[in-house]
N, C-alpha and C positions, 0 to 999 in steps of 0.2 A: 114648542118645536115642529116645523113644519117641513116635511121631506119636499124635496123636488123630483115632480114624476116626469117621464120622458114620452113626449107626444108626437107622433105622427101620422101626418096627412097622406092619403093616400089618392091620386085622381085617377080615376079608370079602375071599376070593379070587374072587366074580365079577368080571362082563365091568368094573366101575368098578375094583375093588381091584387085579387084574390089569394094567391099562393103565396105573394109576396106579405102579405098582411098573416097570413095563418103561420107563414116560417117564424116571423116576428114574433108570435103570440105564442106559438109553441116552447119557442126558446127564450123566451120570458123579456125581450129585447124592447119592450115598451109596455107602460102602463095605460097608454090610452091610443087607442087607432081611429080614426075616422076616415070614412069613406064618401069619396065625392065623386058624381055620375050623373051623366046627362040623362040616363033613365035611372031617375030615383027610388023605383021599385026595385032593381036589382041590386043596387048598392045597398038598399034597407035588407034585399035578404042574404046576402053575400055577410054584411055584418052579422045578423040574427045566427045565421051558419056558424061564424067562427066564434059569435059570443056562446054559444050553446056547447061548442067543444073547448071552452076555456071552462067550461064547471068541471073536466076531466084532467084539464092540465095541470102541472106543478105552479103555473104564476099565475097572479091575476093580472087581468087585464078587459079594460073597458071597451067594447068595440060599437062603435053606432054609422049610422047614416049622418051627414051633415052638409053644411055649404062651405062655401069660402071663407068666412067669417071665422070659422075654425082655425084658419089657417094661420091666423093673426099671432098667435103663441104657440105655434108648432115649433116643435124642434128641428124638426126634419121633414119635409115634404117630398114624396115619390110621386113622380111625373109616369103613368103605365096606359096611359091612353093611346089609341092608335088601332089603325088596321094591321091585320097580319098578310104575309104575301101570298098571295092566289098563286096555289102549285101549278092550277089545272093550266094558269097562263103564261107557266113559267117565269114570273116575277121572283126577284128578290128582295131582300130589305131593303136596297135603295130606291129602287121602284115604287115604294110604298110612300116614297118623299112627300111627293104634293098632296096626297090625301091627309098623311098625318100633319105635315105644316099647316092645313086648314083646321086640324081639331086643335092645335098647338095654340094659335093664334088668339084664339077666345081663352085656352087658359090662361097664356101670360097677361092678356089682360085683367083677367080675374086675380091672378097671385098677385098684379102691381096695388090693384083697391083694399084686397086684405089686408096688408100691412106686415105681410112675412118677411120674417128677415132670418130664416135659420139656415140651414143647409141644403140643397136641394140635391136630389141624384135621380136623374133621366133613366128611365129605362126603354121609352115609345122607340121605334125603329125610324129608319136608320140611325144608330142609337149616337154613333161620333156627332154626324150632322146636326141631329136635333138637340142635342146638349150644346154644342156651340151657339145654336141659333136662339134657345131661352135664355143663354147668359147673355145674348148681345141683344137682347128683345127688351130684357129685363134690366137692363144697365147694373148687373149686379157681379160683385166680385167673381173674378173667375175662380179663385181657389174654393168659394164655395158652391160651386156648381160641376158638377161630376157626373160621369156616367158609369153602369156597373160595364158597359163594353165587354170587354174581354174575359173579364172574370170568367164567365163561363165558360167560353170557347178554350181558357186556360185548363179548367177543370174537365173538358172533353178531352184535351190532347195529353194530359197526365193520365186519364183514365186509358186511353189507346195503349201509350205506353207501358201501364201499366200490364196490361193483358198482354202487353207482347213479351215483355221478358220478367213477368213474376214478382215486381217489386211492389210493393204498397204502393200508391200515388202520393200518401202524403209525404214519402221520402224521395219523390221524383220535384225537383225545382226547373219549371219550364211555363215561357209564357207564349201566347199568342201574340203577335203585336198589331198595330197599325187598327186599322178597319175591325168594327164587330160587324163582318160580313165577307165579302167573296176575295176583294183582296188584302185580309188578313197573311200576314206572314211570319214565321218561326224563325229565332234566331239559334240556330243550332249550336254555335259557337258558346253559348251560354245555358244550355240545357245540363244540369247537374242532376246526378242518382247519387243522394247523400253526400253532396258535396264534390263529387268528383266528375269531371269533364264526362258527355257522353262520349264525344268524338275519342277520347283517350280509352274509355273502356273498350271501344269499337276496336281501335289498336290493339290492346293491350288483352283482351281476352275474345279474339273474335268467336269460337268455340260457342258463345253464348251471345253475343251482342253483333257478331262481322255481318248476319244477314239481316239487319234491319233495315229496312227502306223506310229511312227519312222522310222522304216525299210522301210515301202513302200514309204514313202516320201524320203528318200535316194536315192530309186530304182528311184522314178519318175525322181527327177535331175540327175541322171545317164545316164538315157536310152532317155533322151528327144532327145538327138544330131540324137540317131538312130531314135526315131521316125520322126524328121524330113528330116532326111538322104533317109528313106524310101519313104517318102510321095513326094518327089520332085526332090531328088537325090543330095542336096546339101545343107550344110548351110550356111547361107551366113548375114542376117540382125543381129541377136545376136552375132557373132563373128565380125562383124563388128564394131560393137557399143561395142564391150569388148574393141578392139582395139584402139576406139578414146578415152577410157575411161584411159588408160593407157597413152596413148600422152598426153593427158589433163594434167594429175599429172605430168609427164615429162617437157614439155613446160611450165606448170606455178607454176613448182617448189611446187607444193600442199603438198608434204610431207602429200600423201592421204595414207592409208592403203588399200591396195590391195592383194587379195591372187595370187601371181603369181609365177610362178617356178624360183626357184634361187639356187644358189648352197649353199649347209650347211655343215658348217664345226665346226661341234660341236653342232650346236644347233639342238635340238629336240634327242639328241643322236645319232646323223648321222653327218659321212662325206664322202665327194669326189662323193656326189650325188646331182642331180637338183630334187627340190621337189617343190609343190604347197604349199605355206604355208604364211600367213597375213604379209606383207613387206609395209617400209615405202617405197614411190616411189617418188622421185624429181628430180630437173636436174643433178642429179648427177648418176642418176640410182636408183640402190639399197641402201638405206642410213640405212636402220636397219632393222632386222629381228626378229617378236615379237612371241615371244615363248608363247604360250596358255596352261593352263593347264589342259590337259589331263589325263582322268582317265588311270589306266594302260592297262585296256582292248583295250581303244582308242590309246593308244601307241603304243599296240603290232599289230593293225591294220595299222597302219601310218608304221610302221617299215617295215611290210610285203608286201607296198607299194613301199617303198622305195628300197627293196630286191629286187624286180620286174626290176624296173628300173636301178639299178645299174648293173645287170645281163645283160640288152639288152643295156646298154650304152659300156658295154666288147662287147659284138659281133656286135655293129655299128662300134667301132673301129677295129676290125679285117675284115671288112668286105674290 
């Protein structure tokens, strides 16, 4: 009897790629992890470091550095290559588009040659635009290319709400939508605390919820990455765990709803753009897109975010 093992190839062995790999190893989500990086020594060092930690982890995992040939039989490919925004120059994630596209062009060509046919998860920023760019250039099924996008922003939002109201974030259902970046928005009309709309709680229990500043909470969720980046130069643990959440949903066929960036083809009144919305994630990739009932004002903010990403996608294609 032969048992199937789960193989993940991670392109990019920097802060994000290394922590994504470690999260997969620590949570027992893959039996084989392969790092690919233009800096071969760094890929080898990261692989060795995680392999050493695996000696004391509860799950066995083989971690190595390899080449694109290793992607031919991989179940999942994570793209985590590209520059970080330069805060000293006031850069946003979208400002790194030109640099990231230059990196991703080579990655796409190598993926094509490898014969990879699994599911691709992109982390590289600007997350939504790069996922769209990769899907188009690979000519790959749109349901098999997604980005972690606002999975992390939504966690940051839930954490901010939790700290304000004293309820565990696991009991809070709130999504950051649109761009994993400056134009993201929160549809507060859909935010639930243990199944109860937060807007109703504000009216019914003003002594506890009446002083909530929703705009401030949305900003805390959006700006959290910048606080982390400014404080230590990179984000690592949050994005690594977000990548693990998406991986678990795929490998375990959880049919889990996560706010990932997906190709919209009429949903939310949008076509031909990748944006972060709640979607059912399973072993086929994106299996269903959930359309939230947003207010007209929320729809307008979501459409604005999509338009920004659409314009930058066209720019990426012309680079």
